[in-house]
N, C-alpha and C positions, 0 to 999 in steps of 0.2 A: 351721596353716592353710588355718581357715576367712576369715578374712582376709588374706592372701596371697593366694586363690581370685578376692576381691571387689578385690583394692589391682588384681592382673590386669585385669580386668574394665576395673574401671575406665582402668586406660592404655590397654589395648585403644582402649576408647572413644573416648578421648581424643586418639589420634595419641602416643603418643607413645612409645619407647622403651622395648622390655617388658621393658631388663635394668636397667633403674634403680628395686633393691628394698633400698636402706640396712639392712646388719644395725644393729640394735635398741641403746642403749644400753649398756657395759654387759656384753654376749653376748658369752661364750666364744669363745678364734679359734675351736676347732673344731666348736664352734655353727655361727659369721658359715659356712666352707665347706660347712655341710652345707645348711645356707640357700641359698647364694649355690649349689654342683653343681644344688641342686633347679630353682633357677629355674634354669638352663641343661640343664639335662637335660628337664624337660617339655618347653619350645621348640622343642628341637631336632624333635624328633617331627615339626616342621609348618615347619620351614626348610629350604627350597633349597637356599639361595644359600651358599657357606661364609664368602663373606666377610662375610659379613649376621652370620651365627654368632661368625666370629672377631670380628669390636667386640663382639658382645654380649657375649662374654668378659672383653673389655676391658674394658667401660663397668662390670662390678660384679664386676671386680675392685680396679678401683680406689674403688671405694666402702667396703673393704674396711678396715678401721682394725688390721688386724692384717698384723705382716709375716708373720705367721708360717700364719692365715689365707690368707695371701690365696698360702703357696706353698704347702699343700694341695689349697686350690683349685686351680690351675693344674695341678699336677700334673695331679686325676682332670677340669682339662678338657678340656688337652691329649689325656690317654686318649677324653673324650665325640668329642671332631671327630676326631681316627682313621676312630672308626664309622666316624660320620654320613657320611663321602668314603668309606670304603668301602662300604653300602648302596648308594651313588650309583652305583655301577658298577662300584664296580673290584674285578675276580678275581684269587684271590691265592692260588695254592697251598694242598696243605692241611701238609704240610710249615715254609714260609715263611711265613705265615698271621701265629705270634703276633711274628714272631723281624721282620716287616718292619712287624705292628705299633707293636710300640718304639720303634724307630726312629721312626716317625711322626708319636709322639706325641713323642717329643722335638725334633726338627726344630721343631717345631709352639711348643715349651716353647720351644725355643732365638729361633724368630724373633719370639714377643710381647715377650721382654727386650729383642732387640733397636730393635722397634717400641716399650716403654714407655719407653727412656732415650731413642727423637727427638723424642718425644712430650715426656718431660718436659720435655728442654731448649728447644721451641720453645715449650714454654706459661710458660719462664722466659726468653723474649726470645732463645739462641742463636738460630743460623743461618749463625754464622763455618764454614767447612772445619773448622779447628784445632783449636777447638774442640767443635766437632759429633762430630768421631774422635776426641781426648780422654775425650770424657761417654762414648761406647760404650764404647770401649777400660775405662775405669772398671767398667762395668757390671761384667760379667768376675774383678771381684774377690773376694776374701771380703764377705765381707756384714758382718762387724766394723771396717772401713773408713769404712761411712755415714756416720760426724757428719764425716772429716777432707772424707768426696764432698760430700758438701749441702751443707758447707761452705765447697767450691773453687767449687761452683754457682752458688752463689749472690751469691758475688763476683764469679764473671762475665757472672752472667744481667743486676749490675743495670748494668755498668759496660758494657755492647755495649748494651742498653734506655735507657740513661740517666735513668735513676731511682737518687733518690738513698737512698741502705738501704747500709748499712752490714754489713745479714746477721742475723738474728735474733738473742736477748737467749740470753745464757748459760742461763739459763733456763731457757728452750724446749725442746720435744722435737727433736730434729732435723728438717727433712724430707726428706720419703718415697725413698728411696732407690730410683733410676729401673730401673735392671734385679727389682723385681721389684712397683713397679707402675706395672702400665698405663696409659695411657688409653682414651678411646678409639678405637678406627683410623677413623685420615681420608675421608672429611669429616660423620663423623654428625651429620647436621646438626639441629637443633632448630626447628617452625618457627614467630616469634610468633603469638599466640589472639586476632587480633585483633578486635574486637568479645564478649572473654569477662570477663567481674565477675571472671573468677582474671588476666586479665593485668594483666604486669607492669610499669612504667611505664619510660620509656624513659630512659636515663642525663642528666643535664644535659652542656654543657664549662664551662670555665671563663671560657674566652674560643671567639667563636665564631668562623667564617673570616675570613680577610683574613691584611696583615700580620701580623707580628713581627719581636720583633731577635731574634736567634743566639743561645738560653737560655734563652729562654719555658716556662714550666713554665706546664704543664693537667693546672691534678687534673677530675679527671672523679669525681659522685656520681648516685645514685641511691634514690628518696624510699621504693619498698620495703623491705623492708624482708630485709633479714642477703640480701640480691641480693648472685651475683657478675661482677664486671664484668671482661670478656675487651676484646682490640682487637685489633687489626692495623695496620701503615700501612703494607703491600706491594698495596696494591688491592681485594686480596680479602677477603667479607665475614670478619667472624670469630666460631668457635665454643668451644663451651672445648674446644679444642686450643690457641688462640690464645694470644696471653700476655695473663700475673694484671693484670688493674691491683696491681700495691703502692703506688704513691704518683704523686707529681708525672712526669708524659714531658716530656724532655726538649725542646724542638725548637731544633735549630738547622741543618737544613735544607728545604727545598718538601717540605712536608708530606700527604701522604690520609693523617686517621688514620675510622675506623670502631670506634661500639663497638656494649656492647651488653653489657644483667647478663639474665642471670641467674638465678630463684628459687629457694631453698627446691624447692619443689613443682617444676621444671625447666623451667615455664614460663619462658620468652624475649619479650624487648619486643621490637619495633622497633630496628629499626639508627639510630644518631646518626651522623653525620659532620660533619668540619671537613678544611679544605683550608686549609691557612699556608702563607701563600708568607715568607720572610727574604732580601728586599735579598741582590746581592753573596755566597748564600751558592754552595760551590764543589759541582759537577757529582758524584754520588759515582763513586767506578770502582767498577767493576764485574770480577773475576774471569775473568782473559781462559782461560784452562785446569783443570782438574781431575786432579790430579798423583798416577801409577797409583806408589807403591811397587818400587824397583827388583826385591823380586823379581817384581811382576809379576802383588802378590792386591792388588789391588782391594779395599776393607776396605770395611765390614760402618760406614756407618752418615754415606759418602763422601758430603758434597752434591750434585748434578746439578743446576744450571741449565737450563730445560724453554723455549718458549718456543713461541703456540702463532701458528700461519701457516693459511695456507688463506684459507678466506671467513670471514666475523661468524657465529657459534649464537646464535642466540633462543633465548630458552624455548619462543616463541610456536609455532616453530616446530619445532623440537628432539625429541626421542623417548631413549627411556633403553637405552645400547648402541649410538645410533649413532655410529661409525666419530669418531673426532676426528680434526685433523694440526698434534698433539705434536712439537718436531725437538729436537736439543741448542740448546744458547747459548752453545756454549763448549766450544772442540776438548779430549779425554783423551791426554793424554801419555805415554807413556815413558823417561824422556829425554827426548831429543827429538826421539822417532821419532813420531809424530804416533796413535793410534791409533780414534780415534775422532771424523771432525770435527764441527765446525760444522756443522748440521742436514742431521745424521745422525737417521731419525725414531726418532721415539720409546714405543711401545705403551701407549695407556688411550684409556679410556673413558669414555662418563657414564654416573652412574647412575643419577644422577636430574635431570630437565624436567618443569617446570612454569607453564603459561603464570597471568601477572597474571591476578588478575581479582576483583571486587567489593578490600575496599578489600585484599588482598589481594595484594605483589608476586607477576612474576616467578621464580622458582630453574632455578639449576643449578649441577649441583653434578660432577666429576669424578676418580678416578682412574688415575694412571700408575703401568704393568705391568714395561715395564723395557723396555732398547736389547740392538745387539747392540756388544762392541763386539771389534775382529779376532777379530771368525769366533764367540765366544762371546754365549752366550742369559746378559745380568747387568739380574740381578731385581730392578724397585725400589720404592719405599711412600714419597705419598706421594701429596698429592690439596688441594686446592680449596673451595671454594663462593663461589657471584657471589650475590647475589639484589640486585632491583629497590628503585625509591624507592614509596615506603607510595601508595600511594593503583591499584592497577593497572599498573605499572606494570611492562614485562621485562625480567629482564637477560640483558644479553649480552655473552659474551665477546668480545673484537674482535682482530686479525690483531696479534702485537708482547708481548700480556698477558706478565708471564715467573711462575713458577714452578721452586718449590724442589723436587724427588727424592733419595730419596738412599735405597746402596745399602744393598737385602734383608739382600744373604748375601753375607760375601768367596766372589770369584769371580777363577778366578785366565784373566787376560785375555793374557799372556804368550806 
């Protein structure tokens, strides 16, 4: 317990997420769950933001090495989060208090599982609507099917990201079950440690910016021992929920690549960037509409593309909580009926805004919350990070930049 307290103090002083405490190797599942819950319970006493608490719970759960431990921890954490919500002003009738609390706990647990499946798919490079919906549906199946489910997701991610991978060898343990392994809630960003002796080396690319032939393979490496590499190709800065590098990245069209390295101590490198131009490459065809099933239920996990409108958002002037103009970038249709027009307003907000200072660049982080479709409130789940260039340059979100949000719960929009 003394060691744990010292570690929490060290983490606090260095500005790193408080929930990143991994279990010791060989620790039994019950002990893992108890340690994780003790950390989250202790920190929850000073938490005032439900979203921050949920992100902390998800991050801690992702570090547990046993599915049994994760299950026990999530059950305890869901109840804790419900109690915190109750202490923040919710007033319950005495007779219905226990029933409402139980229902809220179950709702939180279900939401964490949906978010876990979404983030697990995104970390494997999957963004397509069909794959995302199938992955979320599979997440609700019996856990005994995890091996088959993991193999399918692994193959699909390799195909969609262009990575040459046929799947893990049969002798290896199956990949974590997306229904049981929450990842951090978006977009919990780890800041680089400019000028710190513990800094992580910036990744290097096998080929720099410029013209490449279609099918070119880009390899990434980092000199820091045991660093994990994450990358994006959508214009946003990678976080630990972005696609994890597992092999050469195939370039078949014009691509803006950004890469970070995260060390075992959760220190983060600065961002490595490259722009690749493929001669005569086709323009990507974006989906023009979100299709609602015939029963009128917009399923959890359904991807919804959004786009920034209005003025530039600059990290020098922006503040946390500022309203930002985000709208749908595609129609939502039920059969032939348009139930939400392209350009419909989307609820979103800035959750982090920091100007550049010294060698550290500016940062912006936003989260997407909801959209109204056919007069129904549809909760959304998503967000991204944008970091400026090293050297104190500010981050700027320009109108026209797109991002993906995901439906957070089944919603009837009929």
